[in-house]
C-alpha positions in Angstrom: 11.4 -79.2 -23.1 13.7 -79.4 -26.0 16.6 -81.1 -24.0 14.4 -84.1 -23.4 13.4 -84.7 -27.0 16.6 -86.7 -28.1 16.3 -89.0 -25.1 12.6 -89.7 -25.9 13.4 -90.4 -29.6 16.2 -92.7 -28.6 13.8 -94.8 -26.4 11.4 -95.0 -29.3 14.2 -96.2 -31.7 15.8 -98.7 -29.2 13.6 -100.1 -26.4 15.1 -100.8 -23.0 17.5 -103.7 -22.9 18.1 -103.8 -26.6 20.9 -101.6 -28.0 20.2 -99.8 -31.3 22.1 -100.9 -34.4 23.3 -99.2 -37.5 23.8 -95.6 -38.1 20.7 -94.6 -36.4 22.0 -95.9 -33.1 25.2 -93.8 -33.3 23.2 -90.9 -34.4 20.9 -91.1 -31.5 23.8 -91.7 -29.1 25.5 -88.6 -30.5 22.3 -86.6 -30.1 21.7 -87.9 -26.6 25.1 -86.5 -25.4 24.9 -83.3 -27.4 22.2 -81.2 -25.7 20.7 -78.4 -27.7 21.3 -74.9 -26.7 18.2 -73.6 -24.9 16.2 -70.9 -26.8 16.6 -67.5 -25.4 13.6 -66.3 -23.4 11.2 -64.2 -25.4 10.6 -60.7 -24.1 8.0 -58.2 -24.9 7.5 -54.6 -23.8 6.0 -54.4 -20.4 5.8 -58.2 -19.9 7.7 -60.9 -18.1 10.6 -62.8 -19.6 9.5 -66.0 -21.3 5.8 -64.9 -21.7 4.2 -65.1 -25.1 0.9 -63.8 -26.3 0.6 -66.8 -28.6 0.9 -69.2 -25.6 -2.4 -71.1 -25.1 -4.2 -70.8 -21.8 -2.9 -73.3 -19.3 -5.5 -75.5 -17.7 -5.3 -77.7 -14.7 -7.7 -80.4 -13.6 -9.4 -80.7 -10.3 -11.6 -83.4 -8.9 -15.1 -83.0 -7.7 -15.6 -83.1 -3.9 -15.7 -86.7 -2.6 -14.1 -88.1 -5.7 -10.4 -87.7 -4.8 -8.3 -90.8 -5.6 -11.0 -92.5 -7.6 -10.1 -93.7 -11.1 -12.1 -92.1 -13.8 -13.5 -89.5 -11.5 -15.1 -86.6 -13.3 -12.9 -83.6 -13.5 -13.7 -80.0 -14.4 -11.2 -77.8 -16.2 -10.4 -74.4 -14.6 -8.3 -71.6 -15.9 -5.0 -70.9 -14.4 -4.9 -67.4 -13.0 -2.8 -65.3 -15.3 -0.5 -62.5 -14.2 -1.9 -59.0 -14.4 0.2 -58.0 -17.3 -1.2 -60.8 -19.5 -4.8 -60.7 -18.2 -4.9 -57.0 -19.1 -4.1 -58.0 -22.7 -6.3 -61.0 -22.9 -9.5 -59.4 -21.4 -10.9 -56.0 -22.2 -10.4 -53.4 -19.5 -13.4 -52.3 -17.4 -15.6 -49.6 -18.8 -14.5 -46.1 -18.1 -16.6 -43.6 -16.2 -19.2 -41.7 -18.3 -19.0 -44.2 -21.2 -22.0 -46.4 -20.5 -20.3 -48.6 -17.8 -21.3 -49.2 -14.3 -19.5 -46.1 -13.1 -21.8 -43.9 -15.2 -25.0 -45.1 -13.5 -26.7 -42.6 -11.2 -26.3 -43.0 -7.4 -29.3 -44.0 -5.3 -29.5 -40.5 -3.9 -29.5 -38.9 -7.4 -32.1 -41.4 -8.6 -34.3 -40.6 -5.6 -34.0 -36.9 -6.3 -34.9 -37.3 -9.9 -37.9 -39.4 -9.0 -39.1 -36.8 -6.5 -38.8 -34.1 -9.1 -40.8 -36.1 -11.6 -43.5 -37.0 -9.1 -46.6 -34.7 -9.0 -46.6 -32.0 -6.4 -49.1 -32.8 -3.6 -51.4 -29.8 -3.5 -54.6 -29.3 -1.6 -57.2 -26.8 -2.7 -59.5 -25.7 0.1 -61.7 -22.8 1.2 -59.9 -19.9 2.7 -60.1 -19.4 6.5 -59.9 -16.2 8.5 -56.5 -17.1 9.8 -55.3 -17.3 6.1 -55.9 -13.6 5.5 -52.3 -12.6 6.2 -51.2 -15.0 3.5 -53.9 -13.8 1.1 -52.7 -10.2 1.7 -49.1 -11.3 0.9 -50.2 -13.0 -2.3 -52.2 -10.0 -3.4 -49.2 -7.8 -3.0 -47.1 -10.3 -5.1 -49.8 -10.3 -7.8 -49.9 -6.5 -7.9 -46.1 -6.3 -8.2 -46.2 -8.9 -11.0 -48.7 -6.6 -12.8 -46.6 -3.5 -12.2 -49.5 -2.0 -10.2 -48.2 -2.2 -6.6 -49.1 1.4 -5.9 -52.8 0.7 -6.3 -52.9 -1.9 -3.4 -54.7 -0.3 -0.4 -56.3 -3.3 1.1 -55.3 -4.4 4.6 -55.3 -7.8 6.3 -58.0 -6.6 8.7 -60.3 -5.4 5.8 -59.8 -8.8 4.2 -61.0 -10.5 7.3 -64.0 -8.2 7.8 -65.1 -8.3 4.2 -64.6 -12.0 3.7 -65.6 -13.5 7.0 -68.2 -11.1 8.4 -72.0 -11.7 8.6 -72.5 -10.7 4.9 -69.2 -11.6 3.1 -68.4 -9.7 0.0 -66.1 -12.3 -1.5 -65.1 -16.0 -1.3 -61.7 -17.4 -1.7 -59.9 -20.8 -2.2 -56.2 -21.4 -1.5 -53.7 -23.9 -2.8 -51.7 -25.4 0.1 -48.6 -27.8 -0.1 -47.2 -30.0 2.7 -44.6 -28.4 5.0 -41.8 -30.5 3.4 -42.7 -28.8 0.0 -42.9 -25.3 1.4 -41.6 -22.3 -0.6 -38.1 -20.9 -0.3 -39.6 -18.3 2.1 -41.3 -21.0 4.2 -44.8 -20.5 3.0 -47.2 -23.5 2.5 -50.0 -21.4 0.9 -48.6 -20.9 -2.6 -51.7 -19.7 -4.5 -55.2 -18.4 -4.3 -58.3 -17.7 -6.3 -60.7 -14.9 -5.1 -64.3 -14.8 -6.5 -67.8 -13.4 -5.9 -71.2 -13.7 -7.5 -72.7 -11.3 -10.0 -75.8 -11.3 -12.2 -76.4 -11.1 -16.0 -79.7 -9.8 -17.3 -79.1 -12.1 -20.3 -77.8 -15.2 -18.6 -78.8 -15.0 -15.0 -76.4 -16.0 -12.2 -72.7 -15.4 -12.9 -69.5 -16.0 -10.9 -66.6 -13.5 -11.3 -63.0 -14.5 -10.6 -61.3 -11.4 -9.4 -57.8 -12.9 -8.8 -56.0 -16.1 -9.8 -52.4 -16.2 -8.6 -49.6 -18.8 -8.1 -46.2 -18.1 -6.7 -43.5 -18.3 -9.5 -41.6 -21.2 -8.1 -44.8 -23.3 -8.1 -46.0 -22.5 -11.6 -46.2 -25.1 -14.3 -47.4 -27.8 -11.9 -51.2 -27.6 -12.6 -52.0 -25.5 -9.5 -53.7 -22.8 -11.5 -55.9 -25.3 -13.3 -57.0 -26.8 -9.9 -57.8 -23.4 -8.4 -59.8 -22.3 -11.5 -61.5 -25.7 -11.7 -62.6 -25.3 -8.1 -64.1 -21.9 -8.7 -65.9 -23.2 -11.8 -67.3 -26.1 -9.7 -68.6 -23.8 -7.0 -70.3 -21.6 -9.7 -72.0 -24.6 -11.2 -73.2 -25.7 -7.8 -74.8 -22.3 -7.3 -76.6 -22.4 -10.7 -74.2 -20.0 -12.5 -74.2 -20.0 -16.3 -71.1 -17.9 -16.9 -67.7 -17.4 -15.3 -66.0 -14.0 -16.0 -62.6 -12.5 -15.4 -60.2 -9.9 -16.8 -56.6 -10.1 -17.8 -54.0 -7.5 -18.9 -53.3 -7.4 -22.6 -49.6 -7.9 -22.2 -49.9 -11.1 -20.1 -49.7 -13.4 -23.1 -49.1 -16.5 -21.0 -52.2 -15.9 -19.0 -54.3 -15.2 -22.1 -53.0 -18.5 -23.7 -53.8 -20.4 -20.6 -57.4 -19.1 -20.4 -58.0 -19.7 -24.1 -56.8 -23.3 -23.7 -59.5 -23.8 -21.1 -62.2 -22.6 -23.5 -62.4 -18.9 -22.5 -63.6 -16.3 -25.1 -61.9 -12.9 -25.4 -65.0 -10.6 -25.4 -62.9 -7.6 -26.4 -61.8 -9.3 -29.6 -65.0 -11.1 -30.4 -67.7 -8.7 -29.2 -65.9 -5.4 -28.7 -66.6 -5.2 -24.9 -64.4 -2.9 -22.8 -64.3 -2.9 -19.0 -64.7 0.4 -17.1 -64.6 1.5 -13.5 -65.3 4.6 -11.4 -63.0 5.4 -8.5 -64.4 6.7 -5.2 -64.2 10.3 -6.1 -66.1 9.8 -9.3 -68.7 7.7 -7.4 -69.2 10.5 -4.8 -69.6 13.1 -7.5 -72.0 11.0 -9.3 -74.0 10.2 -6.2 -74.1 13.8 -5.1 -75.0 15.1 -8.5 -71.9 17.1 -8.9 -72.4 19.1 -12.1 -68.7 18.7 -12.9 -69.1 15.0 -13.2 
């Protein structure tokens, strides 16, 4: 402290037991008995009296364990804990939320949800069973509604069972099934189907015809349609089929693009083929030789 400086200088000028001589002694004596006025404590906004930003960090020395009281023991410097007002100015504040700090990291639950969303959906493609006919009928009605042709659906669940699981089945079917924990919003685990049957081409021999391919909207874009179509193609190849045929509405651009991406050929555009059909009345008239037909 400043009050002790004159006394220290006097000791340096006149050692103990020997009085100082000359003007320097009287000057020192006068200084010794004339203490300097203490400097007013410095203040800064928001801080403590006497604190200074320019003050160097205070360090204290501590001995290593087991070396207390030993001369020349190794000591390690450690920082004296500063008051909050000064530590806030000497160290940068913690990162704010949403600015790249720890507070902006996703929670474990959020990370798990994102990982589950990114993981592939577990889907099983299997042959349709008789007990699945109610679900097949539901999906057929959904497909007809999507195609704006609901009024044309006349098939019943019983007819599906008789025609698909009788002694001489008219069609075959594969379904896409998800685990119960991945069920649809309505509680369904069968989320898509592909219905097919075999035909014959006088040019190419055995053919397989895919009558329907449908996936519920909330499960689209997950590769289910490709799995169903691939399963039908595999079945056709196993039966010696050389072609796989199907039809699509001209306004269903997404379906057309999907089929083209899989190597399909638009026969209407490339060869000029048009698909026709006869309803039951026309068939009866033709069969009975009705002159009006």
